[in-house]
C-alpha positions as CSV (number, residue, x, y, z in Angstrom):
1,M,-38.7,-67.8,43.4
2,K,-36.8,-66.6,40.3
3,F,-36.7,-62.9,39.3
4,L,-35.1,-62.0,36.0
5,R,-32.3,-59.4,35.9
6,K,-33.1,-57.6,32.7
7,T,-35.4,-55.1,34.5
8,L,-32.6,-54.1,36.9
9,L,-34.3,-56.4,39.4
10,I,-31.9,-57.1,42.3
11,I,-33.1,-59.2,45.2
12,F,-31.2,-59.5,48.4
13,V,-32.1,-61.9,51.1
14,A,-31.5,-61.3,54.8
15,L,-32.0,-64.4,57.0
16,L,-33.6,-64.0,60.4
17,G,-31.5,-66.3,62.6
18,V,-32.3,-69.9,62.0
19,N,-36.1,-69.6,61.3
20,L,-35.4,-69.0,57.6
21,S,-38.1,-66.3,57.2
22,F,-36.7,-63.5,55.0
23,A,-37.4,-60.2,53.3
24,Q,-36.5,-58.9,49.9
25,E,-35.4,-55.5,48.8
26,I,-36.0,-54.8,45.1
27,L,-34.5,-52.3,42.6
28,T,-36.0,-51.7,39.2
29,G,-34.9,-49.4,36.5
30,L,-36.7,-46.2,35.7
31,R,-39.9,-46.5,33.6
32,H,-39.2,-42.9,32.4
33,N,-36.4,-40.4,32.5
34,P,-37.6,-37.3,34.4
35,V,-34.7,-35.2,33.3
36,L,-35.4,-35.6,29.6
37,M,-39.2,-35.2,30.2
38,N,-38.5,-31.9,31.8
39,K,-36.1,-30.6,29.1
40,Q,-36.9,-28.6,26.0
41,K,-35.6,-30.5,23.0
42,N,-32.8,-28.5,21.5
43,N,-31.8,-30.4,18.4
44,T,-33.1,-30.0,14.9
45,K,-31.4,-31.8,12.1
46,S,-28.8,-29.4,10.7
47,T,-27.2,-29.6,7.3
48,T,-24.6,-27.0,8.1
49,P,-21.2,-28.8,8.5
50,V,-18.9,-28.4,11.5
51,Y,-15.1,-28.4,11.1
52,L,-12.4,-30.6,12.8
53,P,-11.7,-31.1,15.5
54,F,-15.0,-32.7,16.6
55,F,-15.0,-33.2,20.3
56,D,-17.5,-33.8,23.1
57,D,-16.8,-35.2,26.5
58,F,-20.3,-34.3,27.8
59,S,-18.8,-32.7,30.9
60,N,-20.4,-29.3,31.1
61,Y,-24.1,-30.0,30.6
62,T,-26.9,-32.6,31.1
63,G,-30.1,-33.6,29.3
64,Y,-30.1,-33.7,25.5
65,P,-26.9,-33.7,23.4
66,K,-25.8,-30.2,22.5
67,S,-27.2,-29.0,19.1
68,S,-23.9,-27.5,18.0
69,L,-22.5,-31.1,17.6
70,W,-25.4,-33.5,17.5
71,N,-28.5,-33.9,15.3
72,D,-30.9,-35.9,17.6
73,N,-32.3,-36.1,21.1
74,Q,-32.4,-39.7,22.0
75,A,-29.2,-40.0,24.1
76,F,-29.2,-38.9,27.7
77,V,-26.3,-36.7,28.8
78,N,-25.7,-37.3,32.5
79,N,-23.2,-37.9,35.3
80,S,-25.5,-40.2,37.4
81,F,-25.2,-43.6,35.7
82,P,-21.6,-44.2,34.6
83,V,-18.9,-45.6,36.9
84,Y,-15.5,-44.0,36.8
85,P,-15.8,-42.4,33.3
86,P,-12.7,-40.9,31.7
87,S,-14.1,-37.5,32.5
88,I,-17.2,-36.3,34.3
89,G,-20.4,-36.8,32.1
90,V,-21.3,-39.3,29.5
91,A,-24.0,-39.8,26.8
92,T,-26.1,-42.9,27.7
93,L,-28.0,-45.0,25.1
94,D,-30.8,-47.1,26.7
95,A,-34.4,-48.3,26.2
96,L,-36.0,-44.8,26.7
97,D,-36.9,-42.6,23.8
98,E,-36.3,-38.8,23.4
99,N,-39.3,-38.0,25.5
100,G,-37.9,-40.1,28.4
101,Q,-40.4,-42.9,28.0
102,I,-39.8,-46.6,27.2
103,Y,-40.1,-47.1,23.4
104,A,-43.6,-47.9,22.3
105,H,-42.1,-50.8,20.2
106,A,-40.0,-52.2,23.0
107,E,-40.3,-56.0,23.3
108,T,-38.4,-58.9,24.8
109,R,-36.5,-59.5,21.6
110,P,-33.7,-57.0,20.7
111,F,-35.2,-53.8,19.2
112,G,-33.7,-50.7,17.8
113,A,-33.5,-48.1,20.5
114,D,-31.5,-44.9,20.8
115,T,-29.4,-43.2,18.1
116,L,-26.7,-40.5,18.7
117,T,-26.0,-38.9,15.3
118,S,-23.4,-36.2,14.7
119,R,-24.0,-33.1,12.7
120,P,-22.5,-33.2,9.2
121,I,-18.7,-32.8,9.4
122,N,-16.5,-31.3,6.7
123,L,-13.9,-33.9,5.8
124,E,-13.4,-32.4,2.4
125,Y,-11.4,-29.4,3.6
126,D,-10.6,-27.5,6.8
127,E,-12.0,-24.1,7.9
128,F,-9.2,-22.4,5.9
129,G,-10.0,-24.2,2.7
130,Y,-7.1,-26.7,2.7
131,P,-8.2,-30.2,1.5
132,Y,-8.0,-33.3,3.6
133,Y,-6.4,-36.6,2.4
134,P,-6.0,-40.1,3.9
135,S,-2.4,-39.1,4.6
136,D,-3.6,-36.5,7.1
137,S,-4.2,-39.4,9.6
138,I,-7.7,-38.6,10.7
139,Y,-8.9,-40.8,13.6
140,F,-12.3,-41.3,15.1
141,S,-12.1,-42.4,18.8
142,F,-14.4,-42.8,21.8
143,Y,-14.7,-44.6,25.1
144,Y,-17.6,-46.8,26.1
145,Q,-18.9,-48.8,29.1
146,P,-21.9,-51.1,29.5
147,G,-24.3,-50.4,32.3
148,G,-24.5,-52.3,35.6
149,A,-21.0,-51.6,37.0
150,S,-20.0,-51.4,40.6
151,K,-17.3,-49.0,42.0
152,K,-15.7,-51.8,43.9
153,Y,-13.7,-54.8,42.8
154,P,-14.6,-57.5,43.3
155,P,-18.0,-56.1,42.3
156,V,-20.6,-55.6,45.0
157,E,-24.0,-56.8,43.7
158,W,-26.1,-54.4,45.7
159,E,-24.0,-51.4,44.7
160,R,-24.4,-51.7,40.9
161,I,-25.7,-48.7,38.9
162,G,-27.9,-49.3,35.9
163,D,-28.5,-52.5,33.9
164,K,-26.0,-54.6,31.9
165,P,-26.9,-55.3,28.3
166,E,-27.4,-59.0,27.5
167,S,-25.4,-60.9,24.9
168,G,-28.2,-60.4,22.3
169,D,-28.1,-56.6,22.8
170,S,-25.5,-54.5,21.1
171,L,-23.8,-51.1,20.6
172,I,-23.2,-50.2,16.9
173,L,-21.1,-47.5,15.2
174,E,-21.8,-46.4,11.6
175,F,-20.3,-43.9,9.2
176,G,-22.4,-42.4,6.5
177,Y,-23.4,-39.5,4.2
178,P,-26.5,-38.4,2.2
179,T,-26.8,-39.9,-1.3
180,G,-28.6,-36.9,-2.7
181,G,-31.8,-38.9,-3.3
182,F,-35.0,-39.0,-1.2
183,V,-36.9,-41.8,0.4
184,F,-40.6,-42.0,1.3
185,V,-41.2,-41.9,5.0
186,G,-45.0,-41.6,5.3
187,Y,-47.9,-39.2,4.9
188,D,-49.1,-35.9,6.3
189,Y,-52.7,-36.0,7.4
190,C,-55.6,-33.6,6.9
191,D,-59.2,-33.3,8.3
192,Y,-61.9,-34.4,5.9
193,E,-65.6,-33.6,6.6
194,L,-67.9,-36.4,5.7
195,T,-70.8,-35.6,3.3
196,R,-72.9,-38.7,4.2
197,T,-73.2,-41.4,6.8
198,Y,-70.9,-44.5,6.7
199,N,-71.4,-47.9,8.3
200,V,-68.7,-50.3,9.4
201,G,-67.1,-51.8,6.2
202,D,-68.0,-48.9,3.9
203,S,-65.1,-47.3,1.9
204,L,-64.3,-43.8,0.9
205,L,-62.1,-42.8,-2.1
206,N,-59.4,-40.5,-0.7
207,P,-59.9,-37.2,-2.5
208,Y,-56.5,-35.9,-1.5
209,L,-54.5,-38.6,-3.3
210,L,-56.2,-38.5,-6.7
211,P,-55.5,-39.6,-9.4
212,D,-54.3,-42.6,-7.2
213,T,-57.0,-45.0,-6.2
214,V,-56.7,-45.1,-2.4
215,Y,-59.6,-46.0,-0.2
216,F,-60.3,-45.4,3.5
217,V,-62.3,-48.4,5.0
218,F,-64.4,-47.6,8.0
219,D,-64.2,-49.8,11.1
220,F,-66.6,-47.5,13.0
221,Y,-70.0,-45.9,12.4
222,A,-69.7,-42.2,11.2
223,V,-72.4,-39.7,10.4
224,E,-72.6,-36.8,8.0
225,G,-70.7,-33.7,9.2
226,E,-68.1,-35.6,11.3
227,S,-64.4,-35.1,10.4
228,I,-61.9,-37.9,9.9
229,M,-58.1,-37.8,9.3
230,L,-57.0,-38.8,5.8
231,P,-53.5,-39.0,4.3
232,C,-53.2,-35.9,2.2
233,D,-49.5,-35.5,1.2
234,S,-46.5,-37.8,0.9
235,L,-43.5,-37.1,3.1
236,W,-40.0,-37.5,1.9
237,A,-36.6,-37.4,3.6
238,P,-33.0,-37.3,2.3
239,E,-31.7,-40.8,1.6
240,Y,-28.5,-41.8,3.6
241,H,-25.9,-44.4,3.0
242,W,-24.6,-46.0,6.3
243,D,-21.7,-48.3,6.6
244,H,-21.3,-50.7,9.6
245,I,-18.0,-49.8,11.1
246,W,-17.8,-51.3,14.6
247,A,-20.1,-53.2,17.1
248,T,-20.0,-55.0,20.4
249,P,-22.5,-57.4,21.9
250,G,-23.8,-56.9,25.4
251,C,-21.0,-57.4,27.9
252,K,-20.1,-56.6,31.5
253,V,-17.5,-54.4,33.2
254,D,-16.7,-57.3,35.6
255,D,-15.0,-59.2,32.8
256,W,-12.9,-56.2,31.8
257,L,-11.7,-55.7,35.3
258,A,-10.8,-59.4,35.6
259,E,-8.8,-59.2,32.4
260,D,-7.0,-56.2,33.8
261,A,-5.7,-58.5,36.5
262,E,-2.9,-56.3,37.8
263,H,-4.7,-53.0,38.1
264,H,-8.5,-53.5,37.8
265,L,-8.9,-50.1,36.2
266,T,-10.6,-50.8,32.9
267,Y,-14.0,-49.4,33.6
268,F,-14.1,-47.9,30.1
269,K,-12.6,-49.1,26.9
270,K,-11.3,-46.9,24.1
271,V,-11.9,-47.5,20.4
272,M,-9.8,-45.8,17.7
273,I,-10.7,-46.0,14.0
274,P,-8.7,-44.4,11.1
275,I,-10.6,-42.6,8.4
276,T,-9.2,-44.0,5.1
277,N,-12.2,-44.6,2.8
278,L,-12.2,-41.9,0.2
279,D,-16.0,-41.9,0.2
280,Y,-15.9,-40.2,3.6
281,F,-13.7,-37.2,2.5
282,R,-16.7,-35.0,1.7
283,D,-18.3,-32.0,3.4
284,D,-21.3,-33.9,4.8
285,F,-19.7,-36.9,6.5
286,Q,-21.6,-38.2,9.6
287,F,-21.2,-40.9,12.2
288,R,-23.8,-42.3,14.5
289,F,-24.1,-44.7,17.5
290,R,-27.1,-47.0,17.8
291,N,-28.1,-49.6,20.4
292,Y,-30.3,-52.6,20.5
293,A,-32.1,-53.3,23.8
294,S,-34.6,-55.8,25.0
295,L,-37.1,-56.2,27.9
296,E,-37.2,-59.3,30.0
297,P,-40.4,-61.4,29.8
298,N,-41.1,-61.3,33.5
299,G,-44.8,-61.0,33.0
300,Y,-45.2,-58.1,35.5
301,D,-45.8,-54.5,34.4
302,G,-44.4,-53.0,37.6
303,W,-40.9,-54.3,36.7
304,A,-40.9,-53.3,33.0
305,S,-38.3,-50.6,33.0
306,N,-35.3,-49.0,31.4
307,A,-32.6,-51.5,30.5
308,D,-29.4,-52.2,28.6
309,Q,-27.5,-49.0,29.1
310,W,-24.3,-48.0,27.2
311,H,-22.3,-45.0,28.3
312,I,-20.2,-43.2,25.6
313,D,-17.5,-40.6,26.5
314,Y,-14.8,-38.5,25.0
315,V,-15.9,-38.7,21.4
316,M,-13.2,-37.2,19.1
317,L,-12.6,-36.9,15.4
318,E,-9.2,-35.3,14.8
319,E,-6.4,-35.1,12.2
320,N,-2.7,-35.9,12.8
321,M,-3.5,-38.8,15.1
322,T,-1.9,-42.2,15.4
323,C,-3.1,-45.5,16.8
324,H,-0.6,-44.9,19.7
325,D,-2.5,-41.7,20.8
326,L,-4.4,-43.6,23.5
327,Y,-4.4,-41.0,26.2
328,P,-5.9,-37.5,26.1
329,D,-3.7,-34.7,27.5
330,D,-6.2,-33.9,30.2
331,V,-6.9,-33.7,34.0
332,T,-10.5,-33.9,35.0
333,F,-13.2,-34.4,37.5
334,V,-14.6,-37.9,37.2
335,S,-17.9,-37.5,39.1
336,P,-19.8,-34.7,40.8
337,T,-18.5,-33.3,44.0
338,T,-20.5,-33.7,47.2
339,S,-22.6,-31.8,49.7
340,A,-20.8,-29.8,52.4
341,L,-23.3,-31.2,55.0
342,K,-22.4,-34.2,57.1
343,N,-25.6,-36.2,56.5
344,Y,-27.9,-34.3,54.2
345,Q,-28.0,-33.1,50.6
346,S,-30.4,-30.4,51.8
347,M,-32.0,-29.4,55.1
348,P,-34.2,-26.7,56.7
349,W,-32.3,-23.4,57.1
350,N,-33.7,-22.8,60.6
351,Q,-32.3,-26.2,61.7
352,F,-28.8,-25.7,60.4
353,R,-25.9,-25.6,62.9
354,S,-22.2,-25.5,62.4
355,S,-22.1,-29.1,63.7
356,D,-23.9,-30.1,60.5
357,M,-20.8,-29.3,58.4
358,K,-18.6,-32.0,57.1
359,D,-14.9,-32.0,57.9
360,K,-13.9,-32.5,54.2
361,F,-15.2,-32.6,50.7
362,D,-14.9,-35.8,48.6
363,N,-13.7,-35.3,45.0
364,E,-13.0,-37.9,42.4
365,L,-10.2,-36.6,40.2
366,A,-8.0,-38.2,37.5
367,N,-5.0,-37.4,35.3
368,I,-6.0,-39.3,32.1
369,S,-2.9,-38.3,30.2
370,S,0.2,-40.6,29.7
371,Q,2.5,-38.7,32.0
372,A,2.6,-37.0,35.4
373,K,1.1,-33.5,35.6
374,N,1.6,-30.7,38.1
375,V,-1.9,-29.8,39.0
376,T,-3.6,-27.1,41.1
377,Y,-6.9,-27.2,43.1
378,N,-9.0,-24.7,45.0
379,Y,-12.7,-24.1,45.8
380,R,-14.8,-21.0,46.2
381,V,-18.1,-20.5,48.0
382,T,-20.5,-17.7,47.2
383,T,-24.1,-16.8,48.1
384,E,-26.9,-17.1,45.5
385,E,-26.3,-13.3,44.9
386,G,-22.6,-13.8,44.3
387,A,-21.2,-12.6,47.6
388,L,-18.0,-14.4,48.7
389,V,-18.4,-16.7,51.7
390,A,-15.1,-18.6,51.5
391,E,-12.2,-19.3,49.1
392,T,-9.1,-21.4,49.3
393,E,-5.7,-20.6,47.8
394,P,-4.7,-22.8,44.9
395,T,-2.2,-25.5,45.9
396,S,-0.1,-27.6,43.5
397,E,0.8,-31.3,43.6
398,N,1.9,-33.9,41.1
399,A,-0.9,-36.2,39.7
400,Y,0.2,-39.5,38.1
401,P,-1.6,-41.1,35.1
402,Y,-4.8,-43.0,35.8
403,Y,-3.6,-46.1,34.1
404,N,-1.3,-48.1,36.4
405,N,-2.1,-45.7,39.2
406,G,-5.8,-45.2,39.4
407,L,-7.7,-42.1,40.4
408,Y,-5.7,-39.2,41.8
409,V,-5.6,-39.8,45.5
410,N,-3.7,-36.8,47.0
411,P,-6.0,-35.8,50.0
412,V,-5.0,-32.2,49.7
413,H,-7.1,-32.0,46.6
414,T,-9.4,-35.0,46.8
415,Q,-10.4,-34.5,50.4
416,P,-9.9,-30.7,51.0
417,S,-10.8,-29.5,54.5
418,I,-14.0,-27.5,55.0
419,A,-12.8,-24.6,57.0
420,F,-16.0,-22.4,56.8
421,V,-19.6,-22.4,58.0
422,F,-22.5,-21.2,55.9
423,P,-23.5,-17.8,57.3
424,S,-27.1,-17.3,58.5
425,D,-29.0,-14.3,57.4
426,G,-32.3,-14.8,59.1
427,E,-34.1,-15.7,55.9
428,D,-36.4,-18.7,55.5
429,S,-34.1,-20.4,52.9
430,A,-30.7,-20.0,51.3
431,I,-28.6,-21.4,48.4
432,F,-24.8,-21.4,48.2
433,K,-22.7,-22.1,45.1
434,I,-19.6,-24.2,45.7
435,T,-17.2,-24.1,42.8
436,H,-14.3,-26.6,42.6
437,V,-11.5,-26.1,40.1
438,F,-8.8,-28.7,39.3
439,N,-6.5,-28.0,36.4
440,V,-2.9,-28.3,35.1
441,T,-0.3,-25.8,36.2
442,G,0.6,-23.8,33.1
443,W,-0.2,-25.5,29.8
444,G,-1.0,-29.0,28.6
445,D,-4.7,-29.5,29.3
446,D,-6.7,-30.2,26.1
447,C,-10.2,-29.8,27.8
448,E,-10.8,-27.2,30.4
449,E,-14.6,-27.7,30.6
450,N,-14.1,-30.8,32.8
451,D,-11.8,-28.9,35.2
452,T,-14.7,-27.2,37.0
453,C,-17.4,-28.9,39.1
454,V,-20.2,-26.9,40.8
455,F,-22.4,-27.9,43.7
456,Y,-25.4,-25.9,44.9
457,Q,-26.0,-26.3,48.6
458,K,-29.7,-25.8,49.2
459,F,-31.5,-24.9,52.5
460,Y,-35.2,-25.0,52.3
461,N,-38.0,-26.4,54.5
462,Y,-37.2,-30.1,54.1
463,Y,-34.6,-32.7,54.9
464,A,-33.1,-34.7,51.9
465,Y,-30.6,-37.6,51.9
466,D,-31.1,-37.8,48.1
467,D,-29.8,-35.4,45.4
468,G,-33.2,-35.2,43.6
469,T,-32.3,-37.6,40.7
470,A,-33.4,-41.2,40.7
471,E,-31.3,-43.9,39.1
472,A,-33.8,-46.7,40.1
473,G,-37.0,-47.5,41.8
474,Y,-37.1,-49.1,45.3
475,S,-39.6,-51.6,46.6
476,L,-40.1,-54.1,49.4
477,I,-41.6,-57.5,49.1
478,S,-42.6,-59.8,52.0
479,T,-42.7,-63.6,51.7
480,L,-45.4,-63.8,54.4
481,T,-49.0,-64.8,53.4
482,N,-50.4,-61.6,55.0
483,P,-47.6,-59.1,54.3
484,E,-47.1,-56.0,56.5
485,T,-44.2,-54.0,55.2
486,Y,-42.6,-50.9,56.6
487,L,-39.9,-48.4,55.4
488,A,-38.7,-45.8,57.9
489,M,-36.2,-43.0,57.3
490,R,-34.6,-41.4,60.4
491,F,-34.0,-37.6,60.7
492,N,-32.1,-35.9,63.5
493,M,-32.8,-32.2,64.2
494,A,-31.2,-29.5,66.4
495,Q,-34.5,-28.7,67.9
496,S,-38.2,-29.9,67.8
497,D,-40.1,-28.6,64.9
498,T,-43.5,-28.9,63.2
499,L,-44.0,-31.6,60.6
500,R,-46.5,-30.6,58.0
501,G,-46.1,-33.3,55.3
502,V,-43.8,-35.5,53.4
503,R,-42.5,-35.2,49.8
504,M,-41.9,-38.3,47.8
505,W,-40.8,-39.2,44.3
506,F,-42.2,-42.3,42.7
507,N,-40.9,-44.1,39.6
508,S,-43.5,-44.5,36.8
509,V,-44.1,-48.1,35.8
510,L,-45.7,-49.8,32.8
511,N,-49.5,-49.4,32.9
512,D,-49.3,-47.6,36.3
513,A,-49.0,-51.0,38.0
514,N,-47.7,-49.4,41.2
515,I,-50.8,-47.3,41.8
516,E,-51.8,-49.2,45.0
517,P,-52.5,-47.8,48.5
518,F,-50.0,-47.2,51.2
519,T,-50.1,-45.5,54.6
520,L,-47.8,-42.5,55.3
521,M,-46.3,-43.1,58.7
522,V,-44.5,-41.0,61.4
523,W,-42.8,-42.5,64.4
524,N,-40.8,-41.2,67.4
525,D,-37.4,-42.8,68.2
526,M,-37.0,-45.8,70.5
527,G,-33.3,-46.6,70.9
528,G,-32.3,-46.2,67.3
529,V,-35.4,-47.8,65.7
530,P,-39.0,-46.5,65.1
531,G,-41.0,-46.4,68.3
532,D,-44.6,-45.2,68.8
533,V,-46.7,-44.1,65.8
534,I,-47.3,-40.3,66.3
535,A,-49.1,-39.7,63.0
536,Y,-50.3,-41.5,59.9
537,L,-52.2,-40.8,56.7
538,S,-53.9,-43.8,55.3
539,E,-55.1,-44.6,51.7
540,Q,-52.4,-42.7,49.9
541,Y,-51.3,-43.6,46.4
542,P,-48.1,-43.2,44.4
543,D,-48.4,-40.1,42.2
544,H,-46.3,-37.9,39.9
545,A,-46.0,-34.1,39.7
546,A,-46.7,-32.1,36.5
547,N,-43.0,-31.4,36.4
548,P,-41.4,-34.9,36.2
549,L,-38.5,-33.7,38.4
550,D,-40.7,-32.5,41.2
551,F,-41.7,-34.4,44.3
552,V,-45.3,-35.1,45.2
553,S,-46.4,-33.6,48.6
554,Y,-48.5,-35.6,51.1
555,Y,-49.9,-33.3,53.8
556,L,-50.8,-34.4,57.3
557,D,-54.4,-33.8,58.3
558,E,-53.1,-31.7,61.2
559,P,-49.5,-30.6,61.6
560,I,-47.7,-32.2,64.5
561,V,-44.7,-31.3,66.6
562,V,-42.0,-34.0,66.2
563,P,-39.1,-34.7,68.6
564,T,-35.5,-34.0,67.6
565,T,-35.2,-37.6,66.3
566,F,-38.2,-38.9,64.3
567,Y,-38.9,-41.3,61.4
568,V,-41.1,-40.9,58.3
569,G,-42.0,-43.7,55.9
570,I,-44.6,-46.0,54.6
571,Y,-46.7,-49.0,55.5
572,Q,-48.3,-51.4,53.0
573,N,-50.2,-54.6,53.4
574,H,-49.8,-55.9,49.9
575,N,-46.9,-57.0,47.7
576,V,-47.3,-54.6,44.9
577,P,-43.9,-52.9,44.3
578,L,-44.4,-49.1,45.0
579,N,-41.2,-48.1,43.2
580,I,-40.1,-45.2,45.3
581,G,-37.4,-43.2,43.6
582,F,-33.9,-44.3,44.6
583,D,-30.8,-42.2,44.4
584,Q,-27.9,-44.6,43.9
585,N,-25.2,-41.9,44.2
586,N,-25.6,-41.0,47.8
587,D,-25.3,-43.6,50.6
588,A,-27.9,-43.1,53.2
589,R,-28.0,-46.7,54.5
590,A,-27.1,-45.6,58.0
591,H,-30.3,-43.5,58.1
592,W,-33.1,-45.8,57.2
593,L,-34.6,-49.2,58.1
594,Y,-37.2,-51.6,56.8
595,S,-39.4,-54.4,58.2
596,T,-41.3,-57.1,56.4
597,S,-41.6,-59.6,59.3
598,G,-41.9,-57.6,62.5
599,E,-38.2,-56.9,62.9
600,W,-36.4,-53.7,61.8
601,R,-33.4,-54.4,59.5
602,E,-30.6,-52.3,58.0
603,P,-30.7,-52.1,54.2
604,F,-28.3,-53.7,51.8
605,L,-28.7,-51.5,48.8
606,L,-26.4,-48.5,48.5
607,G,-28.5,-45.3,48.0
608,A,-31.3,-43.2,49.4
609,P,-35.1,-43.6,49.0
610,M,-36.4,-40.2,47.8
611,I,-38.5,-39.3,50.9
612,R,-38.4,-35.8,52.4
613,P,-40.1,-34.5,55.5
614,V,-41.4,-30.9,55.3
615,L,-41.1,-28.9,58.5
616,G,-41.4,-25.4,59.8
617,K,-44.0,-22.7,59.7
618,D,-47.3,-22.9,57.7
619,F,-47.2,-22.3,53.9
620,D,-49.6,-22.2,51.0
621,K,-50.0,-25.9,50.1
622,T,-52.4,-25.8,47.2
623,S,-54.9,-23.5,45.6
624,V,-57.7,-26.2,46.3
625,P,-59.8,-25.4,49.4
626,Q,-59.4,-28.2,52.0
627,V,-62.0,-27.3,54.6
628,V,-64.3,-30.2,55.1
629,A,-67.8,-29.2,56.3
630,F,-70.0,-32.0,54.8
631,D,-69.3,-35.6,53.7
632,F,-69.8,-37.6,50.5
633,Q,-68.6,-40.9,49.1
634,V,-66.9,-41.8,45.8
635,Y,-66.9,-45.2,44.2
636,P,-65.2,-47.0,42.6
637,N,-61.9,-45.4,43.7
638,P,-59.5,-46.1,41.9
639,A,-61.7,-45.9,38.7
640,T,-61.1,-46.3,35.0
641,D,-64.0,-44.6,33.1
642,Q,-66.5,-43.2,35.6
643,I,-67.1,-42.5,39.2
644,T,-70.3,-42.2,41.2
645,I,-70.6,-39.4,43.8
646,L,-73.0,-40.3,46.6
647,Q,-74.3,-37.9,49.2
648,D,-76.6,-38.7,52.1
649,P,-80.1,-38.0,50.6
650,Y,-81.2,-36.5,54.0
651,E,-78.3,-34.2,54.2
652,M,-77.7,-33.4,50.5
653,V,-76.5,-29.9,49.6
654,A,-76.8,-28.4,46.1
655,A,-73.1,-28.4,45.1
656,E,-70.8,-27.6,42.3
657,A,-68.2,-30.3,41.7
658,V,-64.7,-29.5,40.4
659,I,-61.7,-31.9,39.8
660,F,-58.2,-30.6,40.2
661,D,-54.9,-32.2,39.3
662,V,-52.1,-32.4,41.9
663,T,-50.8,-29.0,40.8
664,G,-54.1,-27.3,41.5
665,R,-55.1,-27.0,37.9
666,K,-58.9,-27.3,37.2
667,V,-59.4,-30.2,34.8
668,A,-63.2,-30.7,35.0
669,E,-66.3,-28.9,36.4
670,F,-70.0,-30.0,36.7
671,T,-73.1,-29.6,38.8
672,L,-74.6,-32.2,41.1
673,D,-78.3,-32.4,40.6
674,N,-79.1,-35.4,42.8
675,Y,-77.8,-37.2,45.8
676,Q,-76.3,-39.8,43.4
677,N,-74.4,-38.6,40.3
678,T,-72.3,-40.6,37.8
679,V,-69.4,-38.6,36.2
680,N,-67.3,-39.6,33.2
681,I,-63.5,-39.3,33.9
682,S,-62.3,-41.4,30.9
683,H,-60.7,-38.2,29.4
684,L,-58.4,-37.7,32.3
685,T,-54.8,-39.1,32.3
686,S,-53.9,-41.7,34.9
687,G,-53.0,-40.4,38.3
688,M,-54.3,-38.7,41.4
689,Y,-56.8,-35.9,41.5
690,L,-58.7,-33.9,44.1
691,L,-62.5,-33.9,43.8
692,Q,-64.0,-30.8,45.4
693,L,-67.7,-30.3,46.2
694,K,-68.6,-26.8,47.1
695,S,-72.0,-25.3,48.1
696,D,-72.7,-21.7,49.1
697,H,-71.0,-22.0,52.5
698,Q,-69.4,-25.4,52.7
699,T,-66.6,-27.3,50.9
700,A,-65.5,-30.9,50.9
701,V,-62.6,-32.6,49.2
702,K,-61.6,-36.2,48.5
703,K,-58.8,-37.8,46.6
704,I,-59.6,-39.9,43.6
705,I,-57.4,-42.2,41.5
706,K,-57.8,-42.4,37.7
707,R,-56.3,-45.7,36.5
């Protein structure tokens, strides 16, 4: 069986002794970007120029590029996808648009995808009015990395993050400026009320575009009084001249590391370009990055996903530079710092004990300058309200340059001891802010924003191995004729507690191809593997919260007391990939197992499925009443256009029917006037809903799936 790699599809085979039966773990890229979908767009195209130096290392924010420097929203600023960037944070160009969705025009051939465009930059004169000339030695520079790298060399296939661009894909840099002219970009549209009836094939002279002769041809039947949309005004935009400056075809970091045979440190490459063309010495110069991406023709919607990532870092446009200025004068965090908990990113506050604390933090730090630096480091822990919990004194050590030496490895700073315990205050939850600071002693640090890294330690009513951000979607495939697949995540508690539900995050896929049933499972422990089933919830479906970053909650019919070691997970008897969110930046492989052929196995893939058990006292789950006092049937379910609600004709009650989305928002309401009623749901978006029937004294609720 051949699976194509473009969709981030990675298949790992584990042989069962000599009988050659095997299972497959699958990772696919994200169908959407939940971070961007949850962000407010902050960029409108600005014509106000910025002055030199132009610099962004994307270290102190995530989401859309900052509007003070950039004019569009298509790149994704993040610290999740790059591997060993020059400094923490990059701008990623990929196959997702500014709304976090795969481009509508995406196809298997290379297509134009993201653009990252600077604001206008004044290269005519500086902020004091002094003119620029080619002799001022203005250089444009940046670092870049293709997706799909592994932190280890030789690369470990099942630890790669993101997707490598293929040879037909590319990353492009262009320099440009407005010409002063305008180009036609389309029409604005207005409502037009019809004054007579039109049949298919009839035409209507557009009254908005007179004296031009423009006709609207009907491909539908329309009656007098209906409104249609007609082009009513031409839209024009400033014309730009863009010069092709630099480009690279799709490539892989593996080759770079192999070429750097002595050190294997070339995870990013630097590009430096002098500005010498007199046409660019103007007050509205701009540059832009663009990428071409492509989807693999695998023929299955469930694997159509984000692909062909390029990571851009340390973008700089500065005067008085030379081609020898290869190294910034900077020390920096390279990746986010870690949880202070031994096993979890988050856990219930009432279950926390001092034994849950790690011995040490793990920091990835680097001196990316050309010479050794004397550096200091310390951390500070405060409550959510700002009260001091712990603070270390700054200590100084020498940090040697990254190139030839690699990351800074002094354990005093990279693995500082955790000599504190989070204080309990008797509340239900808590948040602590842990601030790490790594900087140069005295002067000689060009960028101070990347010297600070903050981690929020959260204690709520759930356990989490993941950090809440998915880099991929995880699925299991069985090769058996009648598949029975299980995924089980192990949780260890200080004391028995009440399990009320499970929160899960599912990756969206093309055409909702992963909306297939699964059973939510709960097991006790039997010698390090799942034992007896102690609870289950059948006929559940992947779903998505109104806020794309939020998890979907699946509540047990009745809360159960679970032992100090228990498992939660899923069972499926089909081979449709469910695409559970997968955090590739936290290694939880010691805490979960899977089975596709009757035997529990340890996973290959580095990461954590985004599954979180919810424990503790009762809480308000939803605004939708859930007391079931009478029964009814719904078919088909899932449904596309309409559903039929069927009650027993001998036990029928006069009922009002209401449909709620998963957030508890009412989306439809109607009256049932017979024991069998057909309801149109074509207007609803695809996903899961709750259908509530309510009489004077009784309520019944069922889940429905809109395809």
